[in-house]
C-alpha positions in Angstrom: 57.3 18.9 69.3 55.2 21.7 67.8 56.5 23.1 64.5 55.9 26.6 63.3 55.6 28.0 59.8 55.9 31.8 59.3 54.6 33.7 56.4 53.6 37.1 55.2 56.9 38.9 54.9 58.0 41.0 52.0 59.4 44.3 50.8 57.6 47.4 52.0 58.3 51.1 52.0 59.0 53.0 55.2 55.7 53.8 56.9 54.0 50.8 55.4 52.4 47.8 57.0 52.6 44.0 56.9 50.8 41.2 58.7 52.8 38.1 59.5 51.3 34.7 60.2 52.7 31.9 62.3 51.0 28.5 61.7 51.5 25.8 64.4 51.4 22.1 63.7 49.3 21.5 66.8 47.3 23.5 69.2 49.9 25.5 71.1 48.2 28.7 72.2 46.2 27.3 75.1 49.3 25.7 76.6 52.1 28.1 75.9 53.0 31.7 75.6 53.7 32.5 71.9 56.2 35.1 70.9 57.7 36.7 67.8 61.4 37.2 67.4 63.5 38.7 64.7 67.1 38.6 63.5 68.6 41.5 61.5 71.5 41.0 59.2 74.7 40.7 61.3 72.8 40.8 64.6 71.6 38.3 67.1 68.1 37.2 67.2 66.0 39.3 69.5 62.5 39.0 71.2 59.9 41.3 69.7 56.6 40.5 71.5 54.6 37.8 73.3 51.0 36.8 73.6 50.4 34.9 76.8 48.2 31.9 77.3 45.6 34.2 78.8 45.7 36.6 75.9 47.7 39.4 77.4 50.4 41.0 75.1 53.7 42.5 75.9 56.3 43.9 73.5 59.7 45.4 73.1 60.1 49.1 73.4 61.4 49.3 69.8 58.0 48.2 68.4 55.6 49.5 71.0 52.6 51.3 69.6 53.4 49.9 66.1 53.1 46.1 66.4 50.0 44.2 67.5 49.7 40.5 68.2 46.6 38.4 67.8 45.7 34.7 67.4 43.1 32.5 65.9 43.1 29.4 68.1 40.7 27.5 65.8 43.3 27.8 63.0 46.3 27.4 65.2 47.6 30.7 63.9 49.4 33.6 65.5 49.5 37.0 63.8 51.8 40.0 64.0 50.4 43.2 62.6 53.2 45.6 61.9 52.5 49.3 61.2 54.6 52.3 60.6 57.5 50.1 59.6 61.0 51.7 59.3 64.3 50.3 58.0 65.3 49.1 61.5 62.6 46.6 61.3 64.2 44.8 58.5 64.9 41.2 59.6 63.9 37.7 59.4 60.9 37.2 61.7 60.3 34.0 63.7 57.6 32.7 66.0 58.2 30.2 68.9 56.8 29.1 72.2 58.1 31.3 74.9 59.1 30.3 78.4 59.1 33.0 80.9 57.6 35.2 78.3 60.8 35.9 76.2 62.9 32.7 76.1 62.4 30.5 73.0 61.4 27.0 73.9 61.2 25.0 70.7 62.9 24.5 67.4 62.9 27.4 65.1 60.9 27.5 61.8 62.3 29.0 58.6 61.2 32.5 59.4 59.8 35.1 57.0 61.9 37.9 55.6 60.7 41.5 56.1 62.6 44.3 54.2 61.7 48.0 54.7 63.2 50.1 52.1 62.4 52.9 49.8 
């Protein structure tokens, strides 16, 4: 079972940027699609974006044009570059293996908190 550790969250002003990292306990990227999810206060966890095994990226309409995924397979690390953040992006962000691009397929890590506020 691959385990994930998310980091890089914090408090940022509207319009600011953050880069989240997701470390995997074992090589996951060549065998699985890897996705980011988020859970805002009082809401269900939602899918944000996915990076496929082949390196293609797809994301939700709410983040399109603002968020970018990348990975460093040598470091077993997935990244989420978030630009033009707004208060609606406030959430705990998680990474996970993704079955069929959007369905989480492993245990959750602890997540990393992102707060966008002035």
